[in-house]
PDB file as gemmi writes it, atoms N, CA and C in Angstrom:
CRYST1    1.000    1.000    1.000  90.00  90.00  90.00 P 1                      
ATOM      1  N   UNK A   1     -17.495 -76.712  -3.647  1.00  0.00           N  
ATOM      2  CA  UNK A   1     -16.330 -77.547  -3.424  1.00  0.00           C  
ATOM      3  C   UNK A   1     -15.262 -76.713  -2.718  1.00  0.00           C  
ATOM      4  N   UNK A   2     -14.661 -77.274  -1.666  1.00  0.00           N  
ATOM      5  CA  UNK A   2     -13.637 -76.550  -0.917  1.00  0.00           C  
ATOM      6  C   UNK A   2     -12.347 -76.475  -1.727  1.00  0.00           C  
ATOM      7  N   UNK A   3     -11.502 -75.516  -1.345  1.00  0.00           N  
ATOM      8  CA  UNK A   3     -10.216 -75.363  -2.043  1.00  0.00           C  
ATOM      9  C   UNK A   3      -9.366 -76.627  -1.925  1.00  0.00           C  
ATOM     10  N   UNK A   4      -9.360 -77.228  -0.733  1.00  0.00           N  
ATOM     11  CA  UNK A   4      -8.537 -78.432  -0.569  1.00  0.00           C  
ATOM     12  C   UNK A   4      -9.071 -79.589  -1.409  1.00  0.00           C  
ATOM     13  N   UNK A   5     -10.380 -79.706  -1.537  1.00  0.00           N  
ATOM     14  CA  UNK A   5     -10.961 -80.754  -2.375  1.00  0.00           C  
ATOM     15  C   UNK A   5     -10.615 -80.504  -3.840  1.00  0.00           C  
ATOM     16  N   UNK A   6     -10.682 -79.253  -4.252  1.00  0.00           N  
ATOM     17  CA  UNK A   6     -10.344 -78.904  -5.633  1.00  0.00           C  
ATOM     18  C   UNK A   6      -8.871 -79.192  -5.908  1.00  0.00           C  
ATOM     19  N   UNK A   7      -7.993 -78.860  -4.943  1.00  0.00           N  
ATOM     20  CA  UNK A   7      -6.568 -79.142  -5.109  1.00  0.00           C  
ATOM     21  C   UNK A   7      -6.326 -80.645  -5.209  1.00  0.00           C  
ATOM     22  N   UNK A   8      -7.036 -81.405  -4.390  1.00  0.00           N  
ATOM     23  CA  UNK A   8      -6.890 -82.857  -4.428  1.00  0.00           C  
ATOM     24  C   UNK A   8      -7.357 -83.416  -5.773  1.00  0.00           C  
ATOM     25  N   UNK A   9      -8.484 -82.929  -6.268  1.00  0.00           N  
ATOM     26  CA  UNK A   9      -8.990 -83.370  -7.568  1.00  0.00           C  
ATOM     27  C   UNK A   9      -8.000 -83.047  -8.680  1.00  0.00           C  
ATOM     28  N   UNK A  10      -7.424 -81.843  -8.636  1.00  0.00           N  
ATOM     29  CA  UNK A  10      -6.435 -81.450  -9.645  1.00  0.00           C  
ATOM     30  C   UNK A  10      -5.186 -82.329  -9.553  1.00  0.00           C  
ATOM     31  N   UNK A  11      -4.758 -82.655  -8.322  1.00  0.00           N  
ATOM     32  CA  UNK A  11      -3.599 -83.515  -8.139  1.00  0.00           C  
ATOM     33  C   UNK A  11      -3.835 -84.874  -8.803  1.00  0.00           C  
ATOM     34  N   UNK A  12      -4.995 -85.476  -8.537  1.00  0.00           N  
ATOM     35  CA  UNK A  12      -5.270 -86.798  -9.097  1.00  0.00           C  
ATOM     36  C   UNK A  12      -5.470 -86.752 -10.613  1.00  0.00           C  
ATOM     37  N   UNK A  13      -5.955 -85.654 -11.133  1.00  0.00           N  
ATOM     38  CA  UNK A  13      -6.062 -85.501 -12.587  1.00  0.00           C  
ATOM     39  C   UNK A  13      -4.668 -85.469 -13.209  1.00  0.00           C  
ATOM     40  N   UNK A  14      -3.747 -84.709 -12.589  1.00  0.00           N  
ATOM     41  CA  UNK A  14      -2.360 -84.667 -13.082  1.00  0.00           C  
ATOM     42  C   UNK A  14      -1.686 -86.033 -12.948  1.00  0.00           C  
ATOM     43  N   UNK A  15      -1.942 -86.697 -11.825  1.00  0.00           N  
ATOM     44  CA  UNK A  15      -1.359 -88.022 -11.611  1.00  0.00           C  
ATOM     45  C   UNK A  15      -1.833 -88.999 -12.678  1.00  0.00           C  
ATOM     46  N   UNK A  16      -3.106 -88.979 -13.002  1.00  0.00           N  
ATOM     47  CA  UNK A  16      -3.642 -89.867 -14.035  1.00  0.00           C  
ATOM     48  C   UNK A  16      -2.944 -89.614 -15.367  1.00  0.00           C  
ATOM     49  N   UNK A  17      -2.767 -88.346 -15.725  1.00  0.00           N  
ATOM     50  CA  UNK A  17      -2.083 -87.999 -16.967  1.00  0.00           C  
ATOM     51  C   UNK A  17      -0.662 -88.548 -16.978  1.00  0.00           C  
ATOM     52  N   UNK A  18       0.059 -88.361 -15.857  1.00  0.00           N  
ATOM     53  CA  UNK A  18       1.438 -88.846 -15.775  1.00  0.00           C  
ATOM     54  C   UNK A  18       1.513 -90.371 -15.804  1.00  0.00           C  
ATOM     55  N   UNK A  19       0.615 -91.014 -15.094  1.00  0.00           N  
ATOM     56  CA  UNK A  19       0.604 -92.484 -15.106  1.00  0.00           C  
ATOM     57  C   UNK A  19       0.374 -93.021 -16.511  1.00  0.00           C  
ATOM     58  N   UNK A  20      -0.557 -92.408 -17.239  1.00  0.00           N  
ATOM     59  CA  UNK A  20      -0.833 -92.860 -18.601  1.00  0.00           C  
ATOM     60  C   UNK A  20       0.373 -92.662 -19.514  1.00  0.00           C  
ATOM     61  N   UNK A  21       1.214 -91.668 -19.202  1.00  0.00           N  
ATOM     62  CA  UNK A  21       2.415 -91.423 -20.006  1.00  0.00           C  
ATOM     63  C   UNK A  21       3.521 -92.438 -19.723  1.00  0.00           C  
ATOM     64  N   UNK A  22       3.718 -92.777 -18.444  1.00  0.00           N  
ATOM     65  CA  UNK A  22       4.914 -93.540 -18.069  1.00  0.00           C  
ATOM     66  C   UNK A  22       4.673 -95.006 -17.737  1.00  0.00           C  
ATOM     67  N   UNK A  23       3.442 -95.389 -17.483  1.00  0.00           N  
ATOM     68  CA  UNK A  23       3.154 -96.781 -17.126  1.00  0.00           C  
ATOM     69  C   UNK A  23       2.500 -97.500 -18.298  1.00  0.00           C  
ATOM     70  N   UNK A  24       2.652 -98.820 -18.299  1.00  0.00           N  
ATOM     71  CA  UNK A  24       1.988 -99.662 -19.281  1.00  0.00           C  
ATOM     72  C   UNK A  24       0.883-100.429 -18.565  1.00  0.00           C  
ATOM     73  N   UNK A  25      -0.329-100.235 -19.029  1.00  0.00           N  
ATOM     74  CA  UNK A  25      -1.486-100.914 -18.413  1.00  0.00           C  
ATOM     75  C   UNK A  25      -2.089-101.894 -19.399  1.00  0.00           C  
ATOM     76  N   UNK A  26      -2.602-103.012 -18.940  1.00  0.00           N  
ATOM     77  CA  UNK A  26      -2.559-103.502 -17.564  1.00  0.00           C  
ATOM     78  C   UNK A  26      -1.164-104.007 -17.214  1.00  0.00           C  
ATOM     79  N   UNK A  27      -0.889-104.067 -15.898  1.00  0.00           N  
ATOM     80  CA  UNK A  27       0.412-104.540 -15.435  1.00  0.00           C  
ATOM     81  C   UNK A  27       0.561-104.359 -13.937  1.00  0.00           C  
ATOM     82  N   UNK A  28       1.711-104.776 -13.423  1.00  0.00           N  
ATOM     83  CA  UNK A  28       1.989-104.633 -12.000  1.00  0.00           C  
ATOM     84  C   UNK A  28       2.302-103.179 -11.669  1.00  0.00           C  
ATOM     85  N   UNK A  29       1.846-102.744 -10.505  1.00  0.00           N  
ATOM     86  CA  UNK A  29       2.132-101.390 -10.032  1.00  0.00           C  
ATOM     87  C   UNK A  29       2.615-101.496  -8.589  1.00  0.00           C  
ATOM     88  N   UNK A  30       3.652-100.724  -8.256  1.00  0.00           N  
ATOM     89  CA  UNK A  30       4.239-100.748  -6.921  1.00  0.00           C  
ATOM     90  C   UNK A  30       3.869 -99.486  -6.162  1.00  0.00           C  
ATOM     91  N   UNK A  31       3.279 -99.676  -5.002  1.00  0.00           N  
ATOM     92  CA  UNK A  31       2.961 -98.584  -4.081  1.00  0.00           C  
ATOM     93  C   UNK A  31       3.966 -98.630  -2.937  1.00  0.00           C  
ATOM     94  N   UNK A  32       4.353 -97.451  -2.441  1.00  0.00           N  
ATOM     95  CA  UNK A  32       5.241 -97.384  -1.289  1.00  0.00           C  
ATOM     96  C   UNK A  32       4.664 -96.383  -0.302  1.00  0.00           C  
ATOM     97  N   UNK A  33       4.615 -96.819   0.956  1.00  0.00           N  
ATOM     98  CA  UNK A  33       4.062 -95.990   2.020  1.00  0.00           C  
ATOM     99  C   UNK A  33       4.967 -96.049   3.239  1.00  0.00           C  
ATOM    100  N   UNK A  34       4.932 -94.998   4.028  1.00  0.00           N  
ATOM    101  CA  UNK A  34       5.582 -94.983   5.334  1.00  0.00           C  
ATOM    102  C   UNK A  34       4.511 -94.591   6.338  1.00  0.00           C  
ATOM    103  N   UNK A  35       4.427 -95.370   7.417  1.00  0.00           N  
ATOM    104  CA  UNK A  35       3.421 -95.085   8.436  1.00  0.00           C  
ATOM    105  C   UNK A  35       4.034 -95.256   9.816  1.00  0.00           C  
ATOM    106  N   UNK A  36       3.446 -94.611  10.813  1.00  0.00           N  
ATOM    107  CA  UNK A  36       3.871 -94.900  12.181  1.00  0.00           C  
ATOM    108  C   UNK A  36       3.629 -96.390  12.457  1.00  0.00           C  
ATOM    109  N   UNK A  37       4.539 -97.012  13.176  1.00  0.00           N  
ATOM    110  CA  UNK A  37       4.415 -98.438  13.449  1.00  0.00           C  
ATOM    111  C   UNK A  37       3.299 -98.666  14.465  1.00  0.00           C  
ATOM    112  N   UNK A  38       2.120 -98.926  13.927  1.00  0.00           N  
ATOM    113  CA  UNK A  38       0.950 -99.250  14.739  1.00  0.00           C  
ATOM    114  C   UNK A  38       0.218-100.382  14.028  1.00  0.00           C  
ATOM    115  N   UNK A  39      -0.023-101.456  14.741  1.00  0.00           N  
ATOM    116  CA  UNK A  39      -0.663-102.630  14.125  1.00  0.00           C  
ATOM    117  C   UNK A  39      -1.988-102.280  13.466  1.00  0.00           C  
ATOM    118  N   UNK A  40      -2.756-101.388  14.084  1.00  0.00           N  
ATOM    119  CA  UNK A  40      -4.058-101.020  13.530  1.00  0.00           C  
ATOM    120  C   UNK A  40      -3.897-100.369  12.152  1.00  0.00           C  
ATOM    121  N   UNK A  41      -2.941 -99.450  12.008  1.00  0.00           N  
ATOM    122  CA  UNK A  41      -2.725 -98.762  10.727  1.00  0.00           C  
ATOM    123  C   UNK A  41      -2.199 -99.728   9.666  1.00  0.00           C  
ATOM    124  N   UNK A  42      -1.302-100.603  10.072  1.00  0.00           N  
ATOM    125  CA  UNK A  42      -0.771-101.597   9.137  1.00  0.00           C  
ATOM    126  C   UNK A  42      -1.903-102.489   8.637  1.00  0.00           C  
ATOM    127  N   UNK A  43      -2.764-102.930   9.557  1.00  0.00           N  
ATOM    128  CA  UNK A  43      -3.895-103.785   9.180  1.00  0.00           C  
ATOM    129  C   UNK A  43      -4.864-103.051   8.251  1.00  0.00           C  
ATOM    130  N   UNK A  44      -5.080-101.759   8.487  1.00  0.00           N  
ATOM    131  CA  UNK A  44      -5.970-100.978   7.619  1.00  0.00           C  
ATOM    132  C   UNK A  44      -5.450-100.970   6.185  1.00  0.00           C  
ATOM    133  N   UNK A  45      -4.159-100.750   6.033  1.00  0.00           N  
ATOM    134  CA  UNK A  45      -3.580-100.715   4.687  1.00  0.00           C  
ATOM    135  C   UNK A  45      -3.666-102.094   4.041  1.00  0.00           C  
ATOM    136  N   UNK A  46      -3.359-103.127   4.788  1.00  0.00           N  
ATOM    137  CA  UNK A  46      -3.455-104.477   4.230  1.00  0.00           C  
ATOM    138  C   UNK A  46      -4.886-104.779   3.790  1.00  0.00           C  
ATOM    139  N   UNK A  47      -5.855-104.371   4.581  1.00  0.00           N  
ATOM    140  CA  UNK A  47      -7.262-104.616   4.249  1.00  0.00           C  
ATOM    141  C   UNK A  47      -7.669-103.925   2.949  1.00  0.00           C  
ATOM    142  N   UNK A  48      -7.138-102.737   2.705  1.00  0.00           N  
ATOM    143  CA  UNK A  48      -7.469-101.996   1.479  1.00  0.00           C  
ATOM    144  C   UNK A  48      -7.101-102.815   0.240  1.00  0.00           C  
ATOM    145  N   UNK A  49      -5.999-103.536   0.328  1.00  0.00           N  
ATOM    146  CA  UNK A  49      -5.504-104.288  -0.830  1.00  0.00           C  
ATOM    147  C   UNK A  49      -5.919-105.761  -0.828  1.00  0.00           C  
ATOM    148  N   UNK A  50      -6.690-106.191   0.162  1.00  0.00           N  
ATOM    149  CA  UNK A  50      -7.048-107.610   0.301  1.00  0.00           C  
ATOM    150  C   UNK A  50      -7.562-108.257  -0.979  1.00  0.00           C  
ATOM    151  N   UNK A  51      -8.477-107.607  -1.664  1.00  0.00           N  
ATOM    152  CA  UNK A  51      -9.096-108.211  -2.851  1.00  0.00           C  
ATOM    153  C   UNK A  51      -8.232-108.105  -4.108  1.00  0.00           C  
ATOM    154  N   UNK A  52      -7.073-107.444  -4.004  1.00  0.00           N  
ATOM    155  CA  UNK A  52      -6.207-107.235  -5.167  1.00  0.00           C  
ATOM    156  C   UNK A  52      -5.060-108.247  -5.241  1.00  0.00           C  
ATOM    157  N   UNK A  53      -5.083-109.256  -4.373  1.00  0.00           N  
ATOM    158  CA  UNK A  53      -4.027-110.275  -4.340  1.00  0.00           C  
ATOM    159  C   UNK A  53      -2.644-109.630  -4.282  1.00  0.00           C  
ATOM    160  N   UNK A  54      -2.384-108.857  -3.239  1.00  0.00           N  
ATOM    161  CA  UNK A  54      -1.140-108.091  -3.156  1.00  0.00           C  
ATOM    162  C   UNK A  54       0.071-108.917  -2.745  1.00  0.00           C  
ATOM    163  N   UNK A  55       1.220-108.428  -3.171  1.00  0.00           N  
ATOM    164  CA  UNK A  55       2.499-108.878  -2.617  1.00  0.00           C  
ATOM    165  C   UNK A  55       2.918-107.726  -1.708  1.00  0.00           C  
ATOM    166  N   UNK A  56       3.051-107.997  -0.420  1.00  0.00           N  
ATOM    167  CA  UNK A  56       3.336-106.943   0.549  1.00  0.00           C  
ATOM    168  C   UNK A  56       4.647-107.234   1.266  1.00  0.00           C  
ATOM    169  N   UNK A  57       5.485-106.203   1.331  1.00  0.00           N  
ATOM    170  CA  UNK A  57       6.726-106.276   2.106  1.00  0.00           C  
ATOM    171  C   UNK A  57       6.715-105.130   3.108  1.00  0.00           C  
ATOM    172  N   UNK A  58       7.145-105.436   4.335  1.00  0.00           N  
ATOM    173  CA  UNK A  58       7.202-104.407   5.371  1.00  0.00           C  
ATOM    174  C   UNK A  58       8.577-104.403   6.019  1.00  0.00           C  
ATOM    175  N   UNK A  59       8.987-103.212   6.415  1.00  0.00           N  
ATOM    176  CA  UNK A  59      10.276-103.081   7.095  1.00  0.00           C  
ATOM    177  C   UNK A  59      10.179-101.949   8.107  1.00  0.00           C  
ATOM    178  N   UNK A  60      10.546-102.256   9.339  1.00  0.00           N  
ATOM    179  CA  UNK A  60      10.540-101.235  10.380  1.00  0.00           C  
ATOM    180  C   UNK A  60      11.812-100.407  10.307  1.00  0.00           C  
ATOM    181  N   UNK A  61      11.697 -99.150  10.721  1.00  0.00           N  
ATOM    182  CA  UNK A  61      12.869 -98.288  10.814  1.00  0.00           C  
ATOM    183  C   UNK A  61      13.753 -98.782  11.964  1.00  0.00           C  
ATOM    184  N   UNK A  62      14.978 -98.260  12.061  1.00  0.00           N  
ATOM    185  CA  UNK A  62      15.920 -98.704  13.096  1.00  0.00           C  
ATOM    186  C   UNK A  62      15.327 -98.617  14.497  1.00  0.00           C  
ATOM    187  N   UNK A  63      14.640 -97.524  14.763  1.00  0.00           N  
ATOM    188  CA  UNK A  63      14.079 -97.344  16.103  1.00  0.00           C  
ATOM    189  C   UNK A  63      12.648 -97.878  16.219  1.00  0.00           C  
ATOM    190  N   UNK A  64      12.156 -98.524  15.166  1.00  0.00           N  
ATOM    191  CA  UNK A  64      10.820 -99.142  15.114  1.00  0.00           C  
ATOM    192  C   UNK A  64       9.688 -98.131  15.242  1.00  0.00           C  
ATOM    193  N   UNK A  65       9.984 -96.873  15.029  1.00  0.00           N  
ATOM    194  CA  UNK A  65       8.950 -95.838  15.116  1.00  0.00           C  
ATOM    195  C   UNK A  65       8.074 -95.829  13.862  1.00  0.00           C  
ATOM    196  N   UNK A  66       8.683 -96.153  12.719  1.00  0.00           N  
ATOM    197  CA  UNK A  66       7.961 -96.153  11.441  1.00  0.00           C  
ATOM    198  C   UNK A  66       8.121 -97.487  10.742  1.00  0.00           C  
ATOM    199  N   UNK A  67       7.156 -97.785   9.881  1.00  0.00           N  
ATOM    200  CA  UNK A  67       7.209 -98.988   9.053  1.00  0.00           C  
ATOM    201  C   UNK A  67       7.020 -98.579   7.601  1.00  0.00           C  
ATOM    202  N   UNK A  68       7.900 -99.083   6.731  1.00  0.00           N  
ATOM    203  CA  UNK A  68       7.702 -98.857   5.294  1.00  0.00           C  
ATOM    204  C   UNK A  68       6.968-100.076   4.746  1.00  0.00           C  
ATOM    205  N   UNK A  69       6.005 -99.797   3.898  1.00  0.00           N  
ATOM    206  CA  UNK A  69       5.199-100.856   3.301  1.00  0.00           C  
ATOM    207  C   UNK A  69       5.287-100.722   1.785  1.00  0.00           C  
ATOM    208  N   UNK A  70       5.650-101.804   1.129  1.00  0.00           N  
ATOM    209  CA  UNK A  70       5.662-101.863  -0.329  1.00  0.00           C  
ATOM    210  C   UNK A  70       4.586-102.858  -0.743  1.00  0.00           C  
ATOM    211  N   UNK A  71       3.709-102.405  -1.628  1.00  0.00           N  
ATOM    212  CA  UNK A  71       2.615-103.242  -2.097  1.00  0.00           C  
ATOM    213  C   UNK A  71       2.689-103.314  -3.618  1.00  0.00           C  
ATOM    214  N   UNK A  72       2.698-104.521  -4.166  1.00  0.00           N  
ATOM    215  CA  UNK A  72       2.676-104.715  -5.613  1.00  0.00           C  
ATOM    216  C   UNK A  72       1.380-105.436  -5.953  1.00  0.00           C  
ATOM    217  N   UNK A  73       0.613-104.832  -6.867  1.00  0.00           N  
ATOM    218  CA  UNK A  73      -0.627-105.465  -7.331  1.00  0.00           C  
ATOM    219  C   UNK A  73      -0.714-105.333  -8.850  1.00  0.00           C  
ATOM    220  N   UNK A  74      -1.557-106.151  -9.433  1.00  0.00           N  
ATOM    221  CA  UNK A  74      -1.852-106.066 -10.859  1.00  0.00           C  
ATOM    222  C   UNK A  74      -3.003-105.087 -11.028  1.00  0.00           C  
ATOM    223  N   UNK A  75      -2.796-104.064 -11.859  1.00  0.00           N  
ATOM    224  CA  UNK A  75      -3.835-103.056 -12.099  1.00  0.00           C  
ATOM    225  C   UNK A  75      -4.189-103.021 -13.578  1.00  0.00           C  
ATOM    226  N   UNK A  76      -5.419-102.618 -13.849  1.00  0.00           N  
ATOM    227  CA  UNK A  76      -5.895-102.548 -15.226  1.00  0.00           C  
ATOM    228  C   UNK A  76      -5.629-101.205 -15.879  1.00  0.00           C  
ATOM    229  N   UNK A  77      -5.673-100.125 -15.064  1.00  0.00           N  
ATOM    230  CA  UNK A  77      -5.505 -98.788 -15.635  1.00  0.00           C  
ATOM    231  C   UNK A  77      -5.160 -97.779 -14.548  1.00  0.00           C  
ATOM    232  N   UNK A  78      -4.906 -96.540 -14.959  1.00  0.00           N  
ATOM    233  CA  UNK A  78      -4.522 -95.477 -14.031  1.00  0.00           C  
ATOM    234  C   UNK A  78      -5.629 -95.188 -13.025  1.00  0.00           C  
ATOM    235  N   UNK A  79      -6.874 -95.330 -13.433  1.00  0.00           N  
ATOM    236  CA  UNK A  79      -7.983 -95.080 -12.504  1.00  0.00           C  
ATOM    237  C   UNK A  79      -7.940 -96.051 -11.322  1.00  0.00           C  
ATOM    238  N   UNK A  80      -7.556 -97.278 -11.577  1.00  0.00           N  
ATOM    239  CA  UNK A  80      -7.460 -98.255 -10.500  1.00  0.00           C  
ATOM    240  C   UNK A  80      -6.300 -97.900  -9.564  1.00  0.00           C  
ATOM    241  N   UNK A  81      -5.190 -97.444 -10.115  1.00  0.00           N  
ATOM    242  CA  UNK A  81      -4.056 -96.998  -9.299  1.00  0.00           C  
ATOM    243  C   UNK A  81      -4.507 -95.882  -8.366  1.00  0.00           C  
ATOM    244  N   UNK A  82      -5.195 -94.910  -8.912  1.00  0.00           N  
ATOM    245  CA  UNK A  82      -5.645 -93.754  -8.143  1.00  0.00           C  
ATOM    246  C   UNK A  82      -6.666 -94.166  -7.084  1.00  0.00           C  
ATOM    247  N   UNK A  83      -7.530 -95.105  -7.411  1.00  0.00           N  
ATOM    248  CA  UNK A  83      -8.509 -95.596  -6.429  1.00  0.00           C  
ATOM    249  C   UNK A  83      -7.804 -96.051  -5.157  1.00  0.00           C  
ATOM    250  N   UNK A  84      -6.746 -96.847  -5.301  1.00  0.00           N  
ATOM    251  CA  UNK A  84      -6.045 -97.356  -4.124  1.00  0.00           C  
ATOM    252  C   UNK A  84      -5.306 -96.240  -3.389  1.00  0.00           C  
ATOM    253  N   UNK A  85      -4.724 -95.292  -4.119  1.00  0.00           N  
ATOM    254  CA  UNK A  85      -4.087 -94.137  -3.457  1.00  0.00           C  
ATOM    255  C   UNK A  85      -5.106 -93.374  -2.614  1.00  0.00           C  
ATOM    256  N   UNK A  86      -6.290 -93.159  -3.148  1.00  0.00           N  
ATOM    257  CA  UNK A  86      -7.327 -92.433  -2.408  1.00  0.00           C  
ATOM    258  C   UNK A  86      -7.744 -93.198  -1.155  1.00  0.00           C  
ATOM    259  N   UNK A  87      -7.884 -94.511  -1.264  1.00  0.00           N  
ATOM    260  CA  UNK A  87      -8.284 -95.315  -0.103  1.00  0.00           C  
ATOM    261  C   UNK A  87      -7.212 -95.284   0.984  1.00  0.00           C  
ATOM    262  N   UNK A  88      -5.947 -95.441   0.587  1.00  0.00           N  
ATOM    263  CA  UNK A  88      -4.860 -95.401   1.572  1.00  0.00           C  
ATOM    264  C   UNK A  88      -4.749 -93.996   2.164  1.00  0.00           C  
ATOM    265  N   UNK A  89      -5.044 -92.972   1.373  1.00  0.00           N  
ATOM    266  CA  UNK A  89      -4.989 -91.605   1.862  1.00  0.00           C  
ATOM    267  C   UNK A  89      -5.948 -91.331   3.003  1.00  0.00           C  
ATOM    268  N   UNK A  90      -6.936 -92.173   3.194  1.00  0.00           N  
ATOM    269  CA  UNK A  90      -7.892 -92.025   4.292  1.00  0.00           C  
ATOM    270  C   UNK A  90      -7.316 -92.500   5.626  1.00  0.00           C  
ATOM    271  N   UNK A  91      -6.201 -93.247   5.574  1.00  0.00           N  
ATOM    272  CA  UNK A  91      -5.568 -93.748   6.798  1.00  0.00           C  
ATOM    273  C   UNK A  91      -4.697 -92.616   7.365  1.00  0.00           C  
ATOM    274  N   UNK A  92      -4.974 -92.247   8.580  1.00  0.00           N  
ATOM    275  CA  UNK A  92      -4.288 -91.125   9.212  1.00  0.00           C  
ATOM    276  C   UNK A  92      -2.793 -91.412   9.388  1.00  0.00           C  
ATOM    277  N   UNK A  93      -1.963 -90.443   9.022  1.00  0.00           N  
ATOM    278  CA  UNK A  93      -0.528 -90.543   9.262  1.00  0.00           C  
ATOM    279  C   UNK A  93       0.277 -91.220   8.165  1.00  0.00           C  
ATOM    280  N   UNK A  94      -0.344 -91.583   7.074  1.00  0.00           N  
ATOM    281  CA  UNK A  94       0.361 -92.276   5.996  1.00  0.00           C  
ATOM    282  C   UNK A  94       1.097 -91.269   5.113  1.00  0.00           C  
ATOM    283  N   UNK A  95       2.339 -91.592   4.797  1.00  0.00           N  
ATOM    284  CA  UNK A  95       3.113 -90.825   3.819  1.00  0.00           C  
ATOM    285  C   UNK A  95       3.175 -91.687   2.564  1.00  0.00           C  
ATOM    286  N   UNK A  96       2.702 -91.143   1.455  1.00  0.00           N  
ATOM    287  CA  UNK A  96       2.708 -91.892   0.200  1.00  0.00           C  
ATOM    288  C   UNK A  96       3.895 -91.441  -0.634  1.00  0.00           C  
ATOM    289  N   UNK A  97       4.683 -92.399  -1.081  1.00  0.00           N  
ATOM    290  CA  UNK A  97       5.858 -92.086  -1.886  1.00  0.00           C  
ATOM    291  C   UNK A  97       5.591 -92.351  -3.338  1.00  0.00           C  
TER     292      UNK A  97                                                      
END                                                                             
């Protein structure tokens, strides 16, 4: 396993621990992302959440260079939250907040 893969695994393990401490599952969870304003990238993120019946809000920056995306979905547990973070992390240029 590469160092970066190990660091990523450790990050998600810590995230799961923190989510279990501060969130109540099952329940709604809010994701926030910032991406370069490109229709293809926006569509990729929307597709990731298609089966989760998302509530999605988008807002472009003043100069329209970036778009912020807020996604609210109903999740069963921290593992499901992390699953979606990992999927969105595959989209190039995404900043996860």
